[in-house]
C-alpha positions as CSV (number, residue, x, y, z in Angstrom):
1,M,-29.9,-94.4,-3.1
2,S,-32.4,-96.8,-4.5
3,I,-35.1,-95.7,-6.9
4,K,-37.7,-96.5,-4.3
5,A,-36.0,-94.2,-1.8
6,I,-35.6,-91.5,-4.4
7,I,-39.3,-91.6,-5.3
8,K,-40.3,-91.7,-1.6
9,R,-38.1,-88.7,-0.8
10,A,-39.5,-86.8,-3.7
11,G,-43.1,-87.3,-2.4
12,G,-44.2,-90.5,-4.2
13,A,-44.6,-91.7,-7.7
14,S,-47.7,-89.5,-8.4
15,T,-45.9,-86.4,-7.2
16,V,-42.8,-87.2,-9.3
17,A,-45.0,-87.8,-12.3
18,R,-46.9,-84.5,-11.8
19,L,-43.7,-82.6,-11.4
20,L,-42.2,-84.0,-14.6
21,G,-45.4,-83.9,-16.6
22,I,-45.4,-87.6,-17.2
23,H,-47.8,-90.5,-16.4
24,H,-47.6,-92.2,-13.0
25,S,-47.1,-95.6,-14.6
26,A,-43.9,-94.4,-16.3
27,V,-42.4,-93.5,-12.9
28,V,-43.5,-96.8,-11.4
29,R,-41.6,-98.7,-14.1
30,W,-38.3,-96.9,-13.5
31,E,-35.4,-99.1,-12.5
32,K,-33.3,-95.9,-12.1
33,V,-34.0,-92.2,-12.9
34,P,-33.8,-91.9,-16.8
35,D,-30.8,-89.8,-17.7
36,G,-33.1,-87.4,-19.6
37,R,-35.1,-86.8,-16.4
38,V,-32.3,-86.2,-13.9
39,V,-31.9,-82.4,-14.3
40,A,-35.6,-81.8,-14.2
41,L,-36.1,-84.0,-11.2
42,E,-33.2,-82.3,-9.4
43,A,-34.8,-78.9,-10.2
44,A,-38.2,-80.0,-9.0
45,T,-37.2,-81.7,-5.8
46,G,-33.8,-80.4,-4.8
47,I,-32.4,-83.9,-4.7
48,P,-28.8,-83.5,-6.1
49,R,-28.2,-85.2,-9.5
50,E,-25.2,-87.0,-7.8
51,E,-27.7,-88.8,-5.6
52,L,-30.3,-89.4,-8.4
53,R,-27.7,-91.0,-10.7
54,P,-24.3,-91.5,-9.1
55,D,-23.3,-93.6,-12.1
56,L,-23.5,-90.5,-14.3
57,F,-22.7,-87.6,-11.9
58,K,-19.8,-87.6,-9.4
59,R,-19.5,-85.4,-6.4
60,T,-16.4,-83.2,-6.6
61,P,-14.6,-81.8,-3.6
62,A,-15.6,-78.3,-2.8
63,E,-13.0,-75.8,-4.0
64,G,-10.9,-74.1,-1.4
65,V,-11.6,-76.7,1.3
66,G,-8.6,-77.8,3.2
67,G,-6.2,-75.1,2.3
């Protein structure tokens, strides 16, 4: 997911900034969600960390699925 799509899904740059307690201009400059903001953004928006930063967090198969 692109950073623009993430920000839009989270409610816009101003919303993301308010949720994280940072300045709007910081969010606008992001090329990707900073690794130090991933967990907080996940908690504030419900967007899984695997979607926010798939390069850092990998989805794992659900345990017990398929047998």
